[in-house]
C-alpha positions as CSV (number, residue, x, y, z in Angstrom):
1,M,148.4,-71.5,173.6
2,S,150.9,-68.7,174.8
3,L,150.5,-65.9,177.2
4,R,151.2,-63.5,174.4
5,R,148.1,-64.8,172.5
6,F,146.1,-64.5,175.7
7,G,147.2,-60.9,176.1
8,S,146.3,-60.0,172.5
9,V,142.8,-61.4,173.1
10,A,142.4,-59.4,176.3
11,R,143.4,-56.2,174.5
12,A,140.9,-57.0,171.8
13,G,138.1,-56.1,174.2
14,L,137.0,-59.2,176.1
15,S,136.1,-58.5,179.7
16,G,134.1,-60.0,182.5
17,P,132.8,-63.5,182.1
18,A,134.1,-63.8,178.6
19,L,137.7,-63.1,179.7
20,L,137.4,-65.6,182.5
21,L,136.1,-68.2,180.2
22,F,138.9,-67.6,177.8
23,A,141.4,-68.0,180.6
24,L,139.9,-71.4,181.5
25,L,140.2,-72.5,177.9
26,V,143.9,-71.4,177.9
27,M,144.6,-73.5,181.0
28,L,142.8,-76.6,179.5
29,W,144.2,-76.2,176.0
30,P,146.7,-79.0,175.3
31,G,150.0,-77.1,174.8
32,P,153.3,-78.3,173.4
33,A,154.8,-79.0,176.8
34,A,157.2,-82.0,176.9
35,A,155.3,-85.2,177.4
36,W,155.9,-87.4,180.4
37,W,155.4,-91.1,180.0
38,N,154.2,-91.7,183.6
39,D,154.0,-89.0,186.3
40,Q,154.7,-91.6,189.0
41,W,158.3,-91.4,187.9
42,T,160.0,-88.2,189.1
43,L,163.2,-88.3,187.0
44,R,164.0,-89.1,183.4
45,K,166.9,-88.7,181.0
46,K,167.3,-89.0,177.3
47,I,169.7,-91.6,175.9
48,T,170.9,-91.0,172.4
49,I,172.2,-93.9,170.3
50,D,174.2,-92.1,167.5
51,T,174.9,-94.4,164.5
52,G,175.7,-91.4,162.3
53,P,179.1,-90.0,161.3
54,S,179.4,-88.1,164.5
55,G,178.9,-91.3,166.5
56,A,179.5,-94.9,165.7
57,G,179.5,-94.3,161.9
58,I,177.3,-97.3,161.0
59,S,175.8,-97.1,157.5
60,D,174.6,-100.7,157.1
61,A,171.2,-101.9,158.2
62,I,170.8,-102.7,162.0
63,G,167.2,-103.6,162.8
64,A,166.0,-104.6,166.2
65,T,168.8,-105.2,168.7
66,P,169.6,-105.3,172.4
67,V,171.6,-102.3,173.4
68,L,173.9,-102.3,176.5
69,V,173.4,-99.2,178.7
70,R,176.2,-98.6,181.2
71,L,175.2,-96.5,184.2
72,H,177.6,-95.0,186.6
73,V,177.8,-92.1,189.1
74,G,178.7,-89.7,186.2
75,N,175.5,-90.2,184.3
76,F,173.0,-91.6,186.8
77,R,171.7,-90.6,190.3
78,F,171.7,-94.0,192.1
79,G,170.5,-92.3,195.3
80,A,167.2,-91.4,193.6
81,A,166.5,-94.9,192.3
82,K,165.5,-98.1,194.1
83,E,168.4,-100.0,195.6
84,D,167.9,-102.9,193.2
85,G,167.1,-100.7,190.1
86,G,163.6,-102.1,190.1
87,D,162.1,-98.7,189.1
88,L,164.2,-98.4,185.9
89,R,161.9,-98.0,182.8
90,F,163.0,-97.5,179.2
91,V,160.6,-95.8,176.8
92,A,160.8,-95.3,173.0
93,A,161.4,-91.9,171.4
94,D,157.7,-91.3,171.2
95,D,157.6,-91.2,175.0
96,K,154.7,-93.7,175.0
97,T,156.0,-97.2,174.1
98,P,157.8,-99.1,176.9
99,L,160.8,-101.1,175.9
100,K,161.8,-104.5,177.3
101,H,164.9,-104.6,179.4
102,H,166.8,-106.6,182.0
103,I,169.6,-105.9,184.4
104,E,172.9,-107.8,184.2
105,K,174.4,-105.9,187.1
106,Y,173.2,-103.3,189.5
107,D,175.3,-102.1,192.5
108,S,173.9,-98.9,194.0
109,L,176.7,-98.8,196.6
110,L,179.5,-98.8,194.0
111,G,177.4,-96.8,191.5
112,E,177.6,-99.3,188.7
113,A,174.9,-100.8,186.5
114,L,174.7,-102.8,183.3
115,V,171.2,-102.9,181.6
116,W,170.2,-104.5,178.4
117,V,167.5,-102.7,176.5
118,G,165.7,-104.1,173.5
119,V,165.4,-101.4,170.9
120,P,162.9,-102.4,168.2
121,D,164.3,-100.6,165.1
122,L,167.7,-98.8,165.2
123,K,168.3,-96.6,162.1
124,P,171.8,-96.5,160.6
125,G,173.4,-93.1,160.1
126,A,171.1,-91.3,162.5
127,K,170.5,-90.3,166.1
128,N,168.1,-92.6,167.8
129,D,166.6,-91.5,171.1
130,I,165.1,-93.5,174.0
131,W,164.1,-92.4,177.5
132,L,165.2,-93.7,180.8
133,Y,162.8,-93.2,183.7
134,Y,163.5,-93.7,187.4
135,G,162.7,-92.3,190.8
136,N,159.6,-94.3,191.8
137,Q,160.2,-96.2,195.1
138,K,156.7,-97.8,195.1
139,T,156.8,-99.6,191.7
140,P,157.7,-103.3,191.5
141,A,160.5,-104.4,189.2
142,A,159.6,-105.0,185.5
143,V,162.6,-106.8,184.0
144,D,162.0,-109.0,181.1
145,A,165.1,-110.8,179.9
146,K,163.3,-113.0,177.4
147,G,161.5,-110.0,175.9
148,T,164.7,-108.1,175.5
149,Y,165.7,-110.5,172.7
150,D,163.8,-111.4,169.6
151,P,162.7,-115.1,169.0
152,D,165.6,-115.6,166.6
153,T,168.1,-115.2,169.4
154,L,168.8,-118.8,170.6
155,L,171.3,-118.3,173.3
156,V,172.8,-115.5,175.4
157,Y,175.3,-116.0,178.2
158,H,176.2,-113.0,180.3
159,F,178.5,-115.2,182.5
160,N,177.3,-113.4,185.6
161,D,176.7,-116.6,187.5
162,R,179.4,-117.6,189.9
163,S,180.3,-121.3,190.3
164,T,177.2,-122.4,188.4
165,P,176.5,-123.2,184.8
166,A,176.0,-120.2,182.6
167,Q,172.3,-119.3,182.3
168,D,170.7,-118.5,179.0
169,V,168.6,-115.3,179.4
170,T,166.6,-115.9,176.2
171,A,163.3,-117.7,176.0
172,W,165.0,-120.9,174.7
173,A,166.6,-121.7,178.1
174,N,169.8,-123.2,176.6
175,I,171.6,-123.5,179.9
176,A,175.3,-124.6,179.9
177,Q,176.0,-128.2,180.9
178,N,178.8,-127.4,183.2
179,A,180.4,-124.6,185.1
180,V,183.8,-122.9,184.5
181,P,185.7,-120.5,186.7
182,S,184.4,-116.9,186.6
183,A,186.6,-113.9,185.7
184,D,186.1,-110.5,187.4
185,G,186.6,-107.3,185.4
186,A,185.5,-108.7,182.1
187,I,184.5,-106.4,179.2
188,I,180.9,-106.4,180.5
189,G,180.9,-107.0,184.2
190,Q,181.8,-110.5,185.1
191,G,183.0,-113.1,182.5
192,A,184.3,-116.7,182.4
193,R,187.8,-118.1,182.3
194,L,189.0,-121.0,180.1
195,D,192.2,-122.8,180.8
196,G,192.6,-124.6,177.4
197,Q,191.8,-127.9,179.0
198,T,188.2,-127.8,180.2
199,A,185.5,-126.9,177.7
200,L,182.2,-125.2,178.4
201,M,179.6,-127.6,177.1
202,L,176.4,-126.3,175.4
203,P,173.2,-128.3,175.6
204,G,172.1,-130.5,172.8
205,S,168.7,-128.9,172.5
206,P,166.7,-129.0,169.3
207,S,166.7,-125.2,169.0
208,L,170.5,-125.3,168.5
209,V,170.4,-127.8,165.6
210,V,172.1,-126.4,162.5
211,A,170.5,-127.2,159.1
212,E,172.5,-127.6,155.9
213,N,173.2,-124.2,154.4
214,G,171.1,-122.7,157.2
215,E,171.5,-119.3,158.7
216,L,173.5,-118.5,161.9
217,T,175.0,-115.6,163.8
218,W,177.7,-116.3,166.4
219,S,179.6,-113.8,168.6
220,L,181.9,-113.9,171.6
221,W,184.1,-111.5,173.4
222,I,187.6,-112.8,174.2
223,K,190.9,-111.8,175.8
224,M,193.6,-114.3,175.1
225,T,196.4,-114.9,177.5
226,A,199.0,-115.3,174.8
227,P,199.1,-116.1,171.1
228,Q,199.0,-119.9,170.3
229,P,198.4,-121.9,167.2
230,G,195.0,-123.4,166.6
231,A,193.4,-122.0,169.8
232,V,189.7,-123.3,169.4
233,L,187.1,-120.9,170.7
234,F,184.0,-122.9,169.5
235,S,183.6,-126.4,168.1
236,R,180.7,-128.5,167.0
237,S,180.8,-131.8,165.1
238,E,178.4,-134.4,163.6
239,G,180.3,-137.3,162.2
240,T,182.4,-136.0,159.4
241,N,180.7,-132.6,159.5
242,G,182.0,-129.9,161.8
243,L,182.3,-126.2,162.5
244,T,185.2,-124.5,164.3
245,V,186.0,-120.9,165.3
246,A,189.6,-120.5,166.4
247,L,192.6,-118.3,166.6
248,D,195.9,-119.2,164.8
249,N,198.5,-117.1,166.6
250,G,195.9,-114.4,167.1
251,V,194.4,-114.5,163.6
252,A,190.7,-115.4,163.7
253,Y,189.3,-118.0,161.3
254,V,186.2,-120.1,160.7
255,E,186.6,-123.7,159.5
256,V,183.8,-125.8,158.1
257,A,184.1,-129.6,157.5
258,N,181.4,-131.1,155.3
259,G,181.6,-134.8,154.6
260,G,185.3,-134.8,155.6
261,S,186.2,-131.9,153.3
262,A,187.5,-128.9,155.3
263,Q,187.5,-125.2,154.2
264,R,188.9,-122.4,156.2
265,S,188.6,-118.6,156.0
266,V,191.8,-116.7,155.3
267,G,192.6,-113.1,156.1
268,G,192.7,-110.6,158.9
269,A,195.3,-109.3,161.2
270,A,196.4,-110.8,164.5
271,I,194.7,-109.5,167.6
272,T,196.7,-108.4,170.6
273,A,197.0,-110.6,173.7
274,G,195.7,-109.2,177.0
275,T,193.0,-107.0,175.3
276,W,189.3,-107.6,174.6
277,H,188.1,-108.3,171.1
278,Q,184.8,-109.4,169.7
279,I,184.9,-112.4,167.3
280,A,181.7,-112.9,165.2
281,F,180.5,-114.6,162.1
282,T,177.3,-114.9,160.1
283,A,176.3,-117.8,157.8
284,K,173.7,-117.7,155.1
285,G,173.4,-120.1,152.2
286,A,176.9,-120.7,150.8
287,Q,178.5,-117.7,152.4
288,I,180.2,-117.3,155.8
289,T,181.4,-113.8,156.9
290,L,183.9,-113.4,159.7
291,Y,184.1,-110.2,161.8
292,V,186.6,-108.9,164.3
293,D,185.6,-106.0,166.5
294,G,182.6,-105.3,164.1
295,N,184.8,-105.1,161.0
296,Q,184.6,-107.7,158.2
297,V,188.0,-109.5,158.0
298,A,187.3,-112.6,155.9
299,T,184.7,-114.5,153.9
300,L,184.3,-118.2,153.2
301,A,182.4,-119.6,150.2
302,A,180.9,-122.5,152.1
303,G,177.6,-123.3,153.7
304,L,177.0,-124.8,157.1
305,P,176.7,-128.6,157.3
306,T,173.9,-130.4,159.2
307,M,174.9,-130.6,162.8
308,T,172.9,-131.9,165.7
309,G,175.7,-132.8,168.1
310,V,176.8,-131.1,171.3
311,A,178.8,-127.8,170.8
312,Q,181.4,-126.5,173.2
313,L,183.5,-123.4,174.0
314,G,187.2,-123.4,174.6
315,R,188.2,-126.8,173.2
316,A,187.9,-128.8,170.0
317,A,185.5,-131.7,169.8
318,S,187.1,-135.0,169.2
319,A,185.5,-135.6,165.8
320,A,185.4,-132.0,164.7
321,A,188.6,-131.9,162.8
322,P,189.5,-133.7,159.6
323,A,191.9,-136.7,159.9
324,P,195.6,-135.9,160.0
325,A,197.7,-136.4,156.9
326,G,198.6,-140.0,155.9
327,D,195.1,-141.6,156.5
328,A,192.2,-142.1,154.1
329,A,191.3,-138.4,154.3
330,A,194.6,-137.2,153.0
331,P,193.4,-136.5,149.4
332,A,190.8,-134.1,150.8
333,A,193.4,-132.4,152.9
334,D,195.6,-131.9,149.8
335,A,192.7,-130.3,148.0
336,A,192.4,-127.7,150.8
337,P,196.0,-127.3,152.1
338,A,195.0,-124.2,154.2
339,A,192.8,-126.4,156.3
340,A,194.9,-129.4,156.9
341,A,197.9,-128.1,158.7
342,P,196.3,-126.3,161.7
343,T,193.9,-129.1,162.4
344,G,196.5,-131.3,164.0
345,A,197.7,-128.4,166.0
346,A,194.3,-127.5,167.4
347,A,194.3,-126.8,171.1
348,G,192.0,-125.3,173.7
349,F,191.7,-121.6,174.1
350,A,193.3,-120.1,177.2
351,G,191.9,-116.7,178.3
352,D,188.8,-114.9,179.4
353,I,185.5,-114.8,177.5
354,D,182.3,-112.8,177.9
355,E,178.9,-112.2,176.2
356,F,178.3,-115.3,174.1
357,Q,175.4,-115.1,171.6
358,I,173.9,-117.4,169.0
359,A,171.0,-116.5,166.7
360,K,169.4,-118.7,164.0
361,V,169.4,-115.9,161.4
362,A,172.2,-114.1,159.6
363,R,172.3,-110.6,161.3
364,P,173.2,-107.6,159.0
365,A,176.6,-106.1,159.2
366,G,175.3,-103.0,161.0
367,F,174.0,-105.3,163.8
368,I,177.4,-106.8,164.3
369,K,179.2,-103.5,164.3
370,L,176.8,-101.9,166.7
371,G,177.3,-104.9,169.1
372,A,181.1,-104.5,168.9
373,I,181.0,-100.8,169.5
374,G,178.1,-100.7,172.0
375,Q,179.5,-103.5,174.2
376,G,183.2,-102.6,173.9
377,P,185.5,-99.8,175.2
378,D,184.4,-97.4,172.5
379,Q,180.8,-97.3,173.7
380,A,181.0,-93.5,174.2
381,K,181.0,-93.1,170.5
382,L,177.6,-94.7,170.3
383,I,175.7,-93.8,173.4
384,S,175.3,-90.4,175.2
385,F,173.2,-89.3,178.1
386,S,171.4,-86.0,178.6
387,V,170.9,-84.3,181.9
388,D,168.2,-85.4,184.2
389,E,164.7,-83.9,183.8
390,E,162.5,-83.7,186.9
391,N,158.8,-84.0,186.8
392,A,157.8,-80.7,188.4
393,G,154.2,-80.4,187.2
394,W,151.1,-79.9,189.3
395,F,150.4,-83.6,189.4
396,S,154.0,-84.9,190.0
397,G,152.7,-87.2,192.7
398,G,151.6,-89.4,189.9
399,Y,148.1,-90.4,190.8
400,F,146.4,-87.4,189.4
401,G,148.4,-87.7,186.2
402,V,147.3,-91.3,185.7
403,I,143.7,-90.3,186.4
404,L,143.6,-87.3,184.1
405,R,145.1,-89.2,181.2
406,S,142.4,-91.8,181.6
407,V,139.5,-89.3,181.3
408,T,137.4,-90.1,178.2
409,P,136.3,-87.3,175.7
410,D,132.7,-87.3,177.1
411,G,134.2,-86.8,180.6
412,W,136.2,-83.8,179.3
413,V,133.0,-82.4,177.8
414,V,131.2,-82.6,181.2
415,I,134.3,-81.1,183.0
416,G,134.4,-78.3,180.4
417,L,130.7,-77.4,181.1
418,L,131.4,-77.5,184.8
419,G,134.4,-75.3,184.2
420,I,132.2,-72.7,182.5
421,M,129.7,-73.0,185.3
422,A,132.4,-72.5,187.8
423,L,133.7,-69.4,186.0
424,I,130.2,-67.9,186.0
425,S,129.7,-68.6,189.7
426,W,133.0,-67.1,190.6
427,Y,132.1,-64.0,188.5
428,V,128.8,-63.7,190.4
429,M,130.6,-64.1,193.7
430,V,133.2,-61.4,192.9
431,D,130.5,-59.1,191.4
432,R,128.1,-59.4,194.4
433,V,130.7,-59.1,197.1
434,S,132.1,-56.0,195.3
435,Y,128.7,-54.5,194.9
436,L,127.7,-55.2,198.6
437,N,130.9,-53.6,199.8
438,R,130.1,-50.4,197.8
439,V,126.5,-50.5,199.1
440,S,127.6,-50.9,202.7
441,A,130.1,-48.0,202.4
442,G,127.6,-45.7,200.8
443,N,124.8,-46.5,203.3
444,T,127.1,-45.9,206.2
445,I,128.2,-42.5,205.0
446,F,124.6,-41.5,204.1
447,L,123.1,-42.6,207.3
448,K,125.7,-40.9,209.4
449,H,125.1,-37.5,207.8
450,F,121.4,-38.0,207.5
451,R,121.0,-38.6,211.2
452,E,123.4,-35.8,212.2
453,T,121.6,-33.2,210.0
454,S,119.1,-30.8,211.6
455,T,115.6,-32.1,212.2
456,D,114.4,-29.5,209.7
457,I,114.0,-31.9,206.8
458,G,113.2,-29.1,204.5
459,G,116.8,-27.9,204.6
460,L,118.0,-31.5,204.0
461,L,115.7,-31.8,201.0
462,Q,116.7,-28.4,199.5
463,L,113.2,-27.9,198.2
464,D,114.0,-24.5,196.7
465,N,116.1,-26.0,193.9
466,Q,116.0,-29.1,191.6
467,E,119.2,-30.7,193.1
468,N,118.4,-34.2,194.5
469,D,121.9,-34.6,196.0
470,P,121.9,-33.5,199.7
471,S,124.8,-31.3,200.6
472,F,124.7,-32.2,204.3
473,G,126.0,-28.8,205.0
474,G,128.8,-29.1,202.5
475,E,130.6,-31.7,204.5
476,L,130.8,-34.4,201.8
477,G,133.7,-34.3,199.4
478,K,133.5,-35.3,195.7
479,K,134.7,-38.9,196.4
480,Q,132.2,-39.4,199.3
481,R,129.4,-38.0,197.2
482,K,130.2,-40.6,194.5
483,V,130.1,-43.4,197.1
484,V,126.8,-42.1,198.5
485,H,125.3,-42.1,195.0
486,A,125.7,-45.9,194.8
487,A,123.8,-46.4,198.1
488,P,120.3,-47.8,198.0
489,L,119.3,-45.5,200.9
490,Y,120.3,-42.5,198.9
491,H,118.1,-43.9,196.0
492,L,115.2,-44.1,198.4
493,F,115.9,-40.7,199.8
494,A,116.0,-39.2,196.3
495,A,112.7,-40.8,195.3
496,G,111.0,-39.4,198.5
497,A,112.5,-36.0,198.0
498,Q,111.3,-35.9,194.4
499,E,107.7,-36.7,195.5
500,I,107.8,-33.9,198.2
501,R,109.2,-31.4,195.7
502,R,106.6,-32.3,193.2
503,R,103.8,-31.6,195.8
504,F,105.3,-28.2,196.7
505,A,106.1,-27.1,193.2
506,G,103.4,-24.4,193.3
507,G,104.7,-22.8,196.5
508,G,102.3,-21.8,199.3
509,Y,101.7,-23.7,202.5
510,R,104.1,-26.6,202.8
511,R,102.1,-29.2,204.6
512,L,101.3,-32.8,203.8
513,S,98.0,-34.7,204.5
514,P,98.1,-38.2,205.9
515,Q,97.0,-39.4,202.4
516,A,100.0,-37.7,200.8
517,I,102.4,-39.3,203.3
518,Q,101.0,-42.7,202.6
519,S,101.5,-42.0,198.9
520,I,105.1,-41.2,199.5
521,R,105.5,-44.4,201.5
522,A,104.1,-46.3,198.5
523,V,106.7,-44.7,196.3
524,L,109.4,-45.6,198.8
525,D,108.1,-49.2,199.0
526,S,108.3,-49.6,195.3
527,G,111.9,-48.2,195.4
528,F,112.6,-50.8,198.1
529,V,111.5,-53.6,195.8
530,R,113.7,-52.3,192.9
531,E,116.7,-52.0,195.2
532,S,116.1,-55.5,196.5
533,Q,116.0,-56.8,193.0
534,R,119.3,-55.1,192.2
535,L,120.8,-56.7,195.3
536,N,119.7,-60.2,194.3
537,R,120.8,-59.8,190.7
538,L,122.6,-62.9,189.3
539,M,122.1,-64.8,192.6
540,V,120.1,-67.4,190.6
541,M,123.3,-68.4,188.9
542,L,124.7,-69.6,192.3
543,T,121.6,-71.6,193.0
544,I,122.0,-73.3,189.6
545,A,125.6,-74.1,190.3
546,I,124.7,-75.5,193.8
547,S,121.9,-77.8,192.5
548,G,123.1,-78.4,188.9
549,G,126.8,-78.9,189.4
550,P,126.7,-82.2,191.4
551,F,124.0,-83.7,189.0
552,L,126.0,-82.7,185.9
553,G,129.1,-84.3,187.5
554,L,127.2,-87.4,188.3
555,L,126.0,-87.7,184.7
556,G,129.7,-87.6,183.6
557,T,130.6,-90.3,186.1
558,V,127.8,-92.6,185.1
559,V,128.6,-92.2,181.4
560,G,132.3,-92.8,182.1
561,V,131.6,-95.9,184.1
562,M,129.4,-97.2,181.3
563,I,132.2,-96.6,178.7
564,T,134.8,-98.3,181.0
565,F,132.8,-101.4,181.4
566,A,131.9,-101.5,177.7
567,A,135.6,-101.3,176.8
568,I,136.4,-104.1,179.2
569,A,133.6,-106.2,177.8
570,A,134.9,-105.6,174.3
571,S,138.5,-106.4,175.1
572,G,137.9,-109.3,177.5
573,D,140.7,-108.0,179.8
574,V,139.1,-108.2,183.2
575,N,141.6,-107.2,185.9
576,V,142.0,-104.4,188.4
577,N,144.6,-102.6,186.3
578,A,142.1,-102.3,183.4
579,I,139.2,-101.2,185.5
580,A,140.7,-98.9,188.1
581,P,142.0,-96.1,185.9
582,G,138.7,-95.8,184.0
583,I,136.6,-95.8,187.2
584,A,138.9,-93.2,188.8
585,A,138.8,-91.0,185.7
586,A,135.0,-91.3,185.7
587,L,134.8,-90.0,189.2
588,V,136.7,-86.9,188.2
589,A,133.5,-85.5,186.8
590,T,131.7,-85.9,190.2
591,V,134.7,-84.2,191.9
592,A,134.5,-81.4,189.4
593,G,130.7,-81.0,190.1
594,L,131.3,-80.9,193.8
595,G,134.1,-78.4,193.2
596,V,131.6,-76.1,191.5
597,A,128.8,-76.6,194.0
598,I,130.6,-76.3,197.4
599,P,132.2,-72.9,196.9
600,S,128.9,-71.7,195.4
601,L,127.0,-72.9,198.4
602,F,129.3,-71.1,200.9
603,A,129.2,-67.9,198.8
604,Y,125.4,-68.1,198.4
605,N,124.8,-68.3,202.2
606,Y,127.3,-65.5,202.9
607,L,125.8,-63.2,200.2
608,T,122.2,-64.0,201.4
609,I,123.0,-62.9,204.9
610,R,124.6,-59.6,203.7
611,I,121.6,-58.9,201.4
612,K,119.2,-59.5,204.3
613,D,121.2,-57.0,206.3
614,V,121.0,-54.4,203.6
615,S,117.3,-55.1,203.1
616,S,116.6,-54.7,206.8
617,E,118.5,-51.4,206.8
618,M,116.4,-50.1,203.9
619,Q,113.2,-51.0,205.7
620,V,114.3,-49.2,208.8
621,F,115.3,-46.2,206.8
622,V,111.9,-46.0,205.0
623,D,110.1,-46.0,208.4
624,E,112.5,-43.4,209.7
625,F,112.3,-41.2,206.6
626,I,108.4,-41.3,206.6
627,T,108.4,-40.4,210.3
628,R,110.6,-37.4,209.8
629,I,108.5,-36.2,206.8
630,A,105.3,-36.6,208.9
631,E,106.9,-34.5,211.8
632,S,108.2,-31.8,209.4
633,Y,105.1,-31.4,207.2
634,E,102.2,-32.3,209.5
635,L,99.0,-30.2,208.9
636,P,98.1,-27.8,211.9
637,E,95.2,-28.8,214.1
638,E,92.8,-26.1,212.7
639,P,93.0,-27.0,209.1
640,V,92.6,-30.6,210.1
641,K,89.3,-29.8,211.9
642,Q,88.1,-27.7,209.0
643,A,88.8,-30.5,206.7
644,A,86.9,-32.9,209.0
645,E,83.8,-30.6,209.0
């Protein structure tokens, strides 16, 4: 709700309590302000993954995929985050759904970080947004490497382990069987180095078993030292069955041996030595597709054979290749001449490798291309960062934000009623204080001139005309006369003057009997009661706020606690994280009730004292006024005696 709308409503004629109530509704109305996932985090930035024509230009399906987020001093404030990056949180575009992530590298001193974020559904040809939150020194780390990848991902090696076997970060725990030298400055942080002699052995776990004509996705980043014939990147064999991924003088190919018959993909350009490239292939049914840097370069009309043996990186398995020409397998080699020649020349790969992944499904082409662009040197085409947004709301400390978001609808109803009660009590406070200030000012001016006027009260009363307003010798100006008119003492004086004037309306001897004076006192006493009622007007609303506010807040708290425990019982999730927000939110109603009652209590006591002072002043004036009337209009002694006889 905008201020312009509020102003139009105010001009429409609302005033007093109605306007204050409307102001409260404006403050409580849920506006279109930017959401904030959790107020305990003070900073956030939007990360845009652009798969459209202006970005990576991916038109094929992508699906759920881990996205590499590179942070550096140009796009991230390392000084505002925890030293280990434990406060990093990634949230979906709806700013509500947390995303799984894990950190491959985080160096706050150098200002470098590599974070993998599992994005559930990336759309091709569009801009996909996620949020990065940070700036919470108190929160524990919440990395989840296993959750970053889907269950179909069987193996992921980041090669960020020095002098130890490569660790699998997926849930399948397919740890390498041996260690190879590490390589600094790889395409993604740290990599591994292969010398063409020593292979990196993969475990023979059941999860890595390949079924006949099964599905598979394989990818690896490489930087070859120099072109060489038959440089094997990956090899796996099972008797006469085998699978090989290799480079022939820089040209990538996939070779499948099934029952001793070998088939190899043909096509593609040679890659350049000394530069990083991603080699990947997918297999599904009787089709194998080879990709280089995310682009399809060759296909092979063959299915995967059954393989249960150990696989390795960087060297050919001893039984992976078909037999050389001249033995019993020669006819098969003649049937597939493209496969026979390079087999005998197969050698180990010499160069650096990084980011090795295997999945048991055939990933779509968009998935492969996104990985090549998002992990490679052209990542800037895919990912962009917005400027930091700071949480500068009233509850930026975090705790109040968490509490208020946990308040149930019934709690908001109670808080709304208390808000209305608070507005009414504040209106009463302002109204009574303003009225008492006017009363005090008017009484002070009236009494000053009343007591300084001649003791001849007849002149003060101006009994020869119908004007009730005393002139006080013409000393009061127009503004002061207006102030005096609001004074209760003036109202009492006017009532007494009217009674005296009524008795002397016929002219003649201007004297009052004791009975007449008592009658005038009765009129003044009734005027005193009316003025007292005017002084105490609306004070009952403060007493209601004082006594009713805490009880109404307590009602909201009790109902909120009941709902919290009922929800816990229904879900069966009994832990402090489930209970604490609901209880804290329920207590907000009690706090609101006390917030209404405490100011009302202070104001009530203050106003009561001031009202008593004015009441005492009126009582004194009545006595003083009656005394002066008696002195001025007392019957002479002779008429009194005659009246007695």
